[in-house]
Backbone bond lengths (Angstrom), bond angles and torsions (degrees), N, CA, C in turn:
res aa  C-N    CA-C-N  psi(-1)  N-CA   C-N-CA  omega(-1)  CA-C   N-CA-C  phi
1 M - - - 1.485 - - 1.449 112.45 -
2 L 1.162 121.69 138.47 1.499 124.35 -178.80 1.500 109.98 -72.44
3 N 1.350 116.00 140.44 1.473 119.22 -179.27 1.493 115.47 -99.90
4 K 1.314 115.81 174.81 1.542 120.85 -175.95 1.515 113.11 -54.90
5 D 1.323 114.88 -37.65 1.486 120.60 179.66 1.507 111.76 -57.29
6 Y 1.291 115.68 -44.77 1.436 120.78 179.79 1.580 110.22 -57.10
7 Y 1.255 116.85 -51.52 1.511 124.88 -176.78 1.596 106.11 -63.51
8 L 1.236 118.10 -43.45 1.615 121.26 173.93 1.491 108.75 -62.16
9 L 1.185 119.00 -39.50 1.696 119.89 177.24 1.513 105.77 -61.04
10 L 1.380 120.21 -46.56 1.484 121.70 -176.65 1.553 109.12 -62.04
11 S 1.410 114.80 -39.98 1.410 120.18 178.78 1.538 110.95 -66.19
12 I 1.313 115.57 -43.72 1.506 119.78 173.13 1.398 114.42 -54.84
13 Q 1.314 116.78 -46.79 1.496 120.67 -179.82 1.498 108.89 -59.39
14 E 1.328 122.09 -43.64 1.454 124.99 -176.72 1.516 109.08 -63.39
15 T 1.425 113.52 -44.03 1.432 119.38 175.13 1.383 113.76 -54.74
16 L 1.301 120.30 -47.16 1.475 124.55 -175.50 1.516 106.69 -64.96
17 K 1.401 117.35 -43.69 1.437 116.34 178.83 1.556 112.42 -61.89
18 K 1.354 121.04 -32.65 1.336 117.44 174.25 1.582 115.50 -68.96
19 I 1.351 114.25 -37.53 1.420 113.50 172.88 1.529 116.25 -62.82
20 I 1.346 114.56 -36.67 1.488 118.86 172.65 1.587 108.18 -61.07
21 K 1.205 115.14 -47.84 1.539 121.93 -172.93 1.573 107.40 -63.08
22 Y 1.246 117.84 -47.01 1.544 119.62 -173.92 1.558 109.51 -77.77
23 S 1.310 122.56 -12.86 1.459 126.12 179.17 1.486 114.13 -105.67
24 S 1.309 122.21 -14.70 1.434 125.87 -166.93 1.415 114.56 -70.94
25 D 1.337 125.34 -17.85 1.463 127.33 179.69 1.498 112.32 -89.17
26 Y 1.256 118.65 6.09 1.588 118.47 -179.39 1.496 108.71 -112.08
27 L 1.344 105.43 154.13 1.537 118.95 177.92 1.527 116.53 -100.46
28 N 1.374 109.63 -23.69 1.408 114.53 -172.45 1.640 107.72 -151.76
29 A 1.257 115.28 168.71 1.416 127.19 -172.46 1.735 104.29 -65.38
30 E 1.314 114.95 -47.85 1.497 118.51 -174.59 1.494 109.73 -59.81
31 D 1.334 121.11 -46.61 1.463 124.80 -178.28 1.456 109.07 -63.89
32 F 1.312 112.20 -44.09 1.578 120.47 179.60 1.523 109.68 -52.65
33 Y 1.404 110.19 -54.06 1.516 117.14 178.85 1.352 119.53 -64.99
34 E 1.281 121.94 -21.24 1.472 129.50 175.93 1.463 118.23 -72.20
35 N 1.448 111.15 -21.22 1.421 115.44 174.96 1.552 110.92 -98.55
36 D 1.278 111.82 97.45 1.448 117.06 -172.89 1.609 117.37 -52.39
37 R 1.307 109.51 -42.66 1.471 116.46 -178.67 1.504 112.44 -56.46
38 D 1.428 112.10 -54.74 1.475 117.32 -168.20 1.615 105.50 -71.36
39 F 1.304 114.30 -44.95 1.487 123.84 179.65 1.602 109.25 -51.90
40 D 1.350 116.78 -54.99 1.422 129.43 -175.48 1.586 104.33 -62.61
41 A 1.319 115.93 -51.21 1.550 117.68 178.59 1.571 112.40 -60.76
42 T 1.309 117.52 -32.40 1.433 114.22 179.57 1.550 106.75 -75.43
43 M 1.310 116.21 -42.59 1.542 115.90 -179.01 1.587 109.15 -57.66
44 M 1.369 114.58 -41.81 1.491 114.40 175.38 1.428 114.24 -60.66
45 N 1.301 124.77 -39.42 1.438 131.05 170.58 1.400 115.85 -61.03
46 F 1.220 117.11 -28.69 1.517 120.00 178.25 1.528 109.07 -75.09
47 I 1.348 114.29 -33.72 1.457 122.11 179.49 1.551 108.17 -71.16
48 V 1.371 116.17 -44.57 1.412 125.75 175.52 1.544 106.69 -54.88
49 L 1.247 118.22 -52.04 1.464 126.01 -173.37 1.621 110.10 -56.68
50 G 1.437 108.70 -44.55 1.431 113.42 178.78 1.602 109.87 -65.94
51 E 1.271 116.42 -44.55 1.498 117.69 176.40 1.478 112.36 -56.35
52 E 1.338 120.60 -41.84 1.431 122.72 -178.66 1.611 111.33 -66.19
53 V 1.320 111.04 -40.43 1.448 117.21 178.24 1.480 110.09 -63.32
54 G 1.271 113.36 -47.13 1.603 119.46 178.02 1.530 109.31 -54.11
55 K 1.303 124.41 -29.22 1.539 125.56 -179.04 1.498 112.35 -83.23
56 L 1.272 119.79 -15.01 1.379 119.75 -178.21 1.573 108.68 -64.78
57 S 1.264 116.57 149.71 1.455 119.80 -174.84 1.562 106.80 -70.24
58 D 1.314 112.33 147.32 1.518 115.66 173.89 1.528 115.32 -59.23
59 E 1.359 113.09 -33.79 1.503 118.48 178.59 1.563 108.54 -66.55
60 F 1.211 122.15 -42.72 1.412 125.11 177.08 1.546 112.06 -61.56
61 K 1.238 113.13 -51.01 1.587 120.73 179.44 1.579 105.54 -61.64
62 Q 1.131 122.85 -40.97 1.599 124.39 174.49 1.506 113.64 -62.83
63 R 1.355 109.11 -41.87 1.654 113.06 177.35 1.425 108.27 -66.69
64 H 1.231 126.56 -33.07 1.380 131.28 -168.30 1.735 109.22 -118.68
65 D 1.287 115.21 50.65 1.389 119.56 -175.95 1.596 112.79 -79.95
66 Q 1.258 120.01 13.91 1.389 124.14 175.59 1.590 108.78 -78.81
67 I 1.322 112.95 -15.03 1.400 122.28 175.35 1.478 109.51 -102.39
68 N 1.314 123.03 127.87 1.500 121.49 -178.64 1.571 105.95 -88.60
69 W 1.349 110.14 91.28 1.368 119.96 -175.17 1.623 111.31 -72.31
70 E 1.322 113.48 -31.08 1.552 116.88 174.09 1.442 113.87 -65.40
71 K 1.365 118.63 -30.08 1.433 122.34 178.97 1.521 110.85 -71.30
72 I 1.344 118.86 -37.57 1.358 127.24 -178.81 1.534 106.18 -70.76
73 Y 1.260 125.27 -44.55 1.470 125.50 -176.98 1.629 100.31 -72.32
74 G 1.350 120.90 -35.74 1.480 113.37 -177.17 1.566 113.54 -66.22
75 L 1.305 113.30 -32.04 1.462 116.70 178.19 1.546 108.82 -62.94
76 R 1.385 114.67 -35.81 1.416 118.90 -177.11 1.659 108.59 -63.10
77 N 1.354 111.35 -38.90 1.377 118.13 178.54 1.525 113.95 -63.76
78 I 1.273 113.20 -46.05 1.556 121.39 178.51 1.562 108.57 -55.74
79 I 1.281 111.74 -51.22 1.516 117.60 -177.67 1.536 110.97 -61.40
80 A 1.282 113.05 -52.15 1.486 116.05 -177.87 1.513 117.50 -61.95
81 H 1.382 112.98 -36.67 1.427 112.93 -173.65 1.555 114.57 -107.04
82 H 1.315 118.97 -8.00 1.551 124.09 174.98 1.527 109.37 -134.92
83 Y 1.432 116.60 46.92 1.342 119.18 178.81 1.503 117.97 -53.56
84 F 1.258 118.72 -44.80 1.508 122.58 -179.90 1.418 117.50 -76.10
85 G 1.381 113.35 -4.61 1.605 119.78 175.37 1.419 108.03 -111.53
86 I 1.304 126.14 16.83 1.392 128.46 174.07 1.609 115.36 -58.08
87 N 1.341 115.13 130.97 1.365 117.38 174.08 1.512 108.86 -88.05
88 V 1.354 113.92 108.76 1.422 123.97 -173.31 1.522 109.56 -61.34
89 D 1.301 117.00 -40.40 1.460 120.47 177.59 1.494 115.25 -61.04
90 L 1.267 119.76 -39.27 1.376 127.06 174.18 1.475 113.43 -65.19
91 I 1.366 117.19 -39.11 1.427 120.63 177.39 1.469 109.61 -66.93
92 W 1.332 115.87 -40.35 1.490 120.95 179.48 1.586 113.11 -62.34
93 Q 1.404 110.54 -39.88 1.416 112.15 177.06 1.456 114.95 -64.24
94 I 1.336 115.14 -36.97 1.615 122.69 175.54 1.484 105.90 -58.55
95 V 1.286 115.98 -52.85 1.512 123.77 -175.12 1.549 105.30 -56.92
96 E 1.239 119.43 -53.99 1.524 125.27 -173.45 1.561 112.29 -70.49
97 N 1.273 118.51 -38.46 1.492 125.06 -172.32 1.502 117.34 -99.34
98 D 1.408 116.24 -32.54 1.411 115.83 -163.74 1.526 114.38 -117.65
99 I 1.267 119.59 -28.28 1.443 118.79 -172.13 1.535 112.02 -74.67
100 S 1.330 124.30 -40.01 1.376 120.73 176.12 1.643 109.10 -67.05
101 K 1.267 119.52 -37.66 1.390 125.28 176.37 1.531 109.94 -56.74
102 L 1.320 116.19 -47.03 1.450 121.60 -178.99 1.419 109.31 -64.29
103 N 1.442 119.34 -44.24 1.426 119.76 -178.54 1.480 110.23 -61.22
104 E 1.342 119.67 -37.92 1.489 122.48 175.58 1.495 113.59 -64.48
105 Q 1.370 117.54 -28.65 1.408 121.12 178.82 1.569 109.97 -78.34
106 I 1.303 114.40 -29.33 1.488 120.19 -179.34 1.591 110.33 -73.13
107 K 1.320 117.39 -42.33 1.479 119.52 179.32 1.469 118.41 -45.35
108 P 1.258 122.34 -48.70 1.484 117.28 -179.70 1.488 115.01 -73.77
109 L 1.378 118.83 -20.61 1.440 124.53 174.60 1.428 104.31 -66.58
110 I 1.328 122.28 -44.26 1.465 118.69 -178.72 1.472 114.16 -69.38
111 Q 1.295 117.26 -37.71 1.454 127.35 -176.65 1.518 106.94 -65.47
112 S 1.340 119.81 -32.93 1.428 122.23 -178.32 1.467 116.68 -81.48
113 K 1.341 116.65 1.79 1.536 122.91 -178.68 1.511 106.89 -88.35
């Protein structure tokens, strides 16, 4: 039987796809930030991503420590508690450099279940 971590991974993958979808039409942080709907949807999905990661079992996260789970959850906290002080350039860097990579790291974890 599949466990809770598997279903959370599926949800994480869907959340990552949404972040990619909402941010893919932009070439820079400023343009991305100017579109309230896409920027806000992306921020909400970063919060969802952190919540999902926070629900993964400690055993699973320890077995797959090549992913910095704490950093993902930490971003959730920053966005949720300091939304109006968000560094847009930092968010853009994460979108551009880390989200697709994380999505690629999640795929084999799902396939191995």
